[in-house]
Structures are given as structure tokens and as C-alpha cells.
N, C-alpha and C positions, 0 to 999 in steps of 0.2 A: 165861315165860308172862305174858300181859297179862290182868288181870282187870278186869271192869266191875262196877259196882254191882249190876246186874241179875243177873249170874252169882253174885255173893255171896248175893243174896237167894234165888235159886232153888237154891242148893247143898243137896243132900239127903245125909243120912248114914244109914247102916244102923242099924237098931234092934237093940239087944241087951238082955239081961235087966238087967243092971246097967249101964246106959248113962246118959248125961246126960239132964237134964230137957229135953224137946223144946221147950217154951215158952221156957225160959231160953236155949237155943241159938239159937232163931229170933229172940228179942229181941236177943241179942248180934249175930247176923248182920245184923239190920236196922240196928243201931247202927253196925256196921262198914261196911255198905253205904252208909249216909247219910254217914258220915265219909269213906268212900272217894270218894263222889260229890262231896262238898265239896272234898276235896283234889284230885281230878281237875280240877274246875272252876278251882280255884286255880292248878293247874299250867298249865292252858290259858291262863288269864289272864296268868300269869307268862311263859309262852312267847310270848304275843302282845306283852307288854311288852318281852320280850327281843328279839323280832323288830323291834319299833318302835325299841328302843334300838340294835339292830344297824344298822337303816336310818339312824338319826340318826348313829350312829358312822361309818358309811360316808360319809354326807353330810359330816360334819365332817372326816373323813379326806381327802375330795376337796377340801373348802374349804382344809384345812391344806396339802394338796399344791399347790393353786392359789396360796395365799398364799406358800408356800415358793418356788414357781416365780416368782411376781411379785417377791418379795423378791430372789431370785437374779438375775432380769432387771434389777431396779432397781439392784442392787449392780453387776452387770456394766456396765449403762449408766452408772452413776455413775463406775465405774473407767475406762470408755472416755472419758467426758467429761473426767474429771480428767486422763487421759493425753493426750487431745487438747488440753486447756487448757495443760498443761505443755509439750507440743510447740509449740503456738502461741506461748506465752510465750517459749520458747527461740528460736523463729524470729524473733519480734519483737525479742528481745534481740540476736540475731546481726545482724539488719538494722540495728538502731540502732547497734551497734558498728561495722558496715561504713560506715554513713552518717557516724558521728562521725569515723571514721578518714579518710573521704573529705573531710569538712569541714576536718579538721586538715591534711591534705595540701594542700588548696586554700589554706588560710590560710598555710601555710609557703611555698607557691609564690608567692602574692601578696606575702608578706613579702619573699621573695628578689627578685621583680620590682621592688617598691618600693625596696628597698635598692640594686639596680642602677641604677634610675632616679635615686635621690638621688645615687649616686656619679657618674653621668653629669652631673647638674646641677652638682655640686661641681666636676667636671673642667671643665665648660663655663664656670662662674664663674671658676675659676682661669685658664683660657685667656683669658677676656675681660679679667680684671684684668691679666694679663701683656701682652695686646695693647694695652690702654689705657696701661699703664705704659710700654711700649716707644714708643708713639705720643707720649706726653708727653715722654719722654726725647729722642726725635728732634726734637720741636718745640722743646724747650728748647735743644738743641744748635744748631738752626737759628737760633733767636732770639739765642743768645749769639754765634753767628758773625756774624749780621746786625749786632749791636751793636758788635762788635769791628772790623768792616770800616771802611775809610777813608771818611770822610764826603765826601771829594773825589770819590768815584765818582758821587755822586748830584747834583753841581752841573753845571749846563749851561754850557759855555763860550760866551762871547759873541764874536761876530765883528763887526769894525768896520762893515762895510757893512750889517750887519743891525741895528745899534744904533738907527738911525732907525726902521727897520721895527718893532723891538721896542717902541719908545716908543709907536708908533701902536697896536700890538697890546696894549700894556699898558693903554692907555685903553679899548680894546675889552674887555679882560679884566675890567676893573672892572665893565663893563656885563654881561659874560657870563663867569664864572670857568671854565666848562667849556672854553672855547676859548682859554684862556691860552696864551702862547707856551711851547713846550717840552713841552707835554703829550703830544705824539705820542711823544717819546722816553721819557717815564715809562711809557707803555703798553708800549713795546718792552722797557724795563728790567724791568717786572713780568712780562712774558712770559718773559724769560730766567730770572728767579728761580723761576718756577713750573716 
């Protein structure tokens, strides 16, 4: 049963012979009614405050939920970015390792090519040294053979009928040494040596 202050004030009691003093009861009822009215107002005020607090609480709960979702989204985003950065770093590392391996293989290949080229140059040098050495030996043999040959092979025999002619030519040879007598045989002799 819900009582109001007006109902308390208007409450009537039956009268009896030996009953309570009516004025005292009415005074007490008025006191209770005013207190009741005050408390009812206070309850309404508190209920309003509670409603406001509930509204604020709901607002803060929504804010908290939104913040929680934002934090969760930020956390997920950070984790995704971190995972992406790790994956990218791993890819960069793998690419760098592959590139380094390729560079090393190229360097080894170039080293092998340079080594082969140097070996070819050394072989060529050795071949040239052998060739020059062989040429010099053959030339020395030819020179030694030329030195040991009879010097008489290189003298021009004189014929009696030509002595007079040679004397004339000798005079001419002094004037022109290229046309000296017997030079045509020297040319033949040189041709034979060659």
C-alpha cells in the first residue's frame, strides 16, 4: 500500500471512550505527513539523481566499450603492423641473402675466369719464351755453322781473261761500290743461304 502525505493527514480514527487525545493524534499525523512528504520529495530527488547517474553510467559504459573497442582495434592494428613489419624484414633479409649469394657467386665466377685468363697468359708467355729460345738456338746454330764454314767458299775465283776487265771494273768500283765486280755472285750466294 502506497501512502501519500494527504492520505495521512486525512486519516480518521473511530472515537472511543477511553481513546487517544484527538488533537495530539492529529498533530502527530501532521508531523508524520510533513515528514512523509519531505522523505517522498527526497526519494524523488534521489530517484532523479539515480536516473541521471544511471544515464551517466550508461554513457560511461558506452564510452568504456568504445575505448575498449578502440584499444582492441589499435592492439590488433599494432599486431598486424608488427607482423607485417616482421614479414617485410624477413623478406628484405631473404632478398639480401639471395643478392649476397648472387654477388658471391658472380665474384667466384669472375675469379675463376680471371684465374683461367692468367693461366692462359702464363701459357702464352711460356710459349713465346720457348719460341724465342728456339729461334735464338736455331740462329746461334746457323751462326756457328756460318763461322765454321770454309772461308774459301766466299772468295771469287779470278779468270785470266777477265783480269783486265776486273781492273777496269775495280776503277769503276771505287767510283761506285755497289757495282763492284762479283757482286752479282754475292747476291746469288745470299739467296742460297736464305
